N, C-alpha and C positions, 0 to 999 in steps of 0.2 A: 189276135195274130192270124194271118192268112196262111193256113196250112196248105192251100193249093200251091203256093209258091214252093214249098218243100217238094211236092210231087212233080212240079214242072222242072225243078233242078234234077231230081232223080231221073226222070225220063230222058234228060238231055245227055246223060253220061254214057250209057251203054244199054245192051239188051236186058241185063239184069235190072237196071233202073227202070226201064220202060215196062217190063212185065210186072215189077213190083208196084209201080204207080197204077197201072191198069187194074191189077188185083185189088189194091186198096180202094180205088174208086168204085169198082164193081161191087165190093162188099160194103161200101159206104162206111169204111173204117174211119173212126174219129181219131184225130191226133190231139194230144194235149200235154200239159205240164202238171206234175205233182211233185211234192216233196217225197223223195225216196231215200232209201238207205245209201250210205257212202260208197258201197261197192256196186251199185246199180246205176247204169246209164239210162236204161229204159226198160219198160215192162209191156207185155201184152196182157190183156184181160180176157177172161172167159167170154165176155160180151163182145169180143172182137175189136177192142180199141187198143191204141198204143199211147203210152204216156212216157214223157221224158223227165228225167230228174231235174227239177228246177234249181236244185242246189248246184248242179254241174253246168246246166244250160239255162241261165236266167232268160225267161221269155222275151224280155225287153232288150236283151243284149246278144241274142243268138241269131245270126243271120240265116236265112233260108238255104244258103249254099254251104253251110258249115259241114265240112267233109265227114267228121266223126258222127255227127247227128244223122246225116244221110245214110251212113253205113249202119247205124243203129235201126233206122227204119227198115232197111233191107233185112237185117238180122231178125227183128221182131216179126216182120211179114213172113219169113220162113216158118217161124213158130205158128203163126195163124194158119198157114197152109198145112202144116203137119197135123194139127189137132192137138188137144191137150195131153193125150197119152204119150205121144211121141215127144212133144215139146218138153215134157217134164221127165226127160231122161238124158243121160250123157250122149247117147246116140243122136238125139234131136239137137242138143246143145252143140255138139261138135259140127253138125251140118250147118247150123245157124252161124256159128263163129267163123267157119271156113268161108261161107258165102259172103258174110259181112266184111271179113278181112280182105278177101279178094276184091270186093267192090271198092273198098277204101283204097287199096293199092292202085287199082286202075284209075280211080278218080283223082288221086293225088299225084300219080306218076312215080310214087316212091316204092322201092322194093321193100318187102317185109324183112324185118330184122328181129333177132333174138327169139323170144318165145312166140311172137306172132308168126315168124317164119317156121318155127318148129310145129306149131298147130296146123299151119297150111300144108306142111309136108306129110302129115299123118294120112294114111289111106282110110277114107271114110267107109265104114262097113260094120260088120257084126263081130269082128275080132275083139274079144274081151280085153286082151292085153293092150291093144291099141286104144280102146275106149278108156281103160284105166289110165293110160299115159295121157290121153287127152284131158281127162278130169284133173290130173295132177298139173298139167301145163296151164289149164284154164285158171286153176286156183292160184298158181304162182303169178300168172299175169294179172289177175283181178284182185288178189289179196285174200287173206283168210276169211274175210267177211262175206266173200262170195261162196255160198254154201253148196257148191256142186257135190260135195261129199255126201249130201243128203239125198241125191238123186240116184235111182237105179241106173245101171249101165244101159239096159234095154228098156223100151217102153214097158210099163208095169205088167201088162198081160203076157208079154214075151219073156220078161224076166222070170215070172212065175213058172211059165212053161220050161224055161231053161233049168230052173232049180228042181223041177220034177223029173225032167228027162235027161239033163246034161247035154242037150242038143241045141246049138245056136240056131237062130232063125236062118232061113235060106233065101 
């Protein structure tokens, strides 16, 4: 499969798509398919690669302009930019979900509905109540097998500092 075609479609959508494609090319990020769990559309790896769930997106049947797949690329690229400490937190997940959903809505011209709209309306930041609500909405959207409940609200080093000082990051 020619993954450059995915990047060409990404960059034709908007600034987010262009910066994502440029970022992935500069990092030489490899895109691929793997069999993943049922609640997972795509993953990033510590090695800097992105893999799509071949159960949901069969490689021989998924076009390079597939809107949801392109939004997943944007989502996972956010995580690669964040680094693993931030990516493995609700703070990092909420940012990635919001950027990916906003990209999807712009790409398709469809307004966000339901839980997607609720997630997009959350103010991204350090408020623990907002992050807890984000985790709840993400799990309701993706299903119980999406284990956001295992992630700390803040990146691990900031979560530890919060529990020691009761002071949120600034």
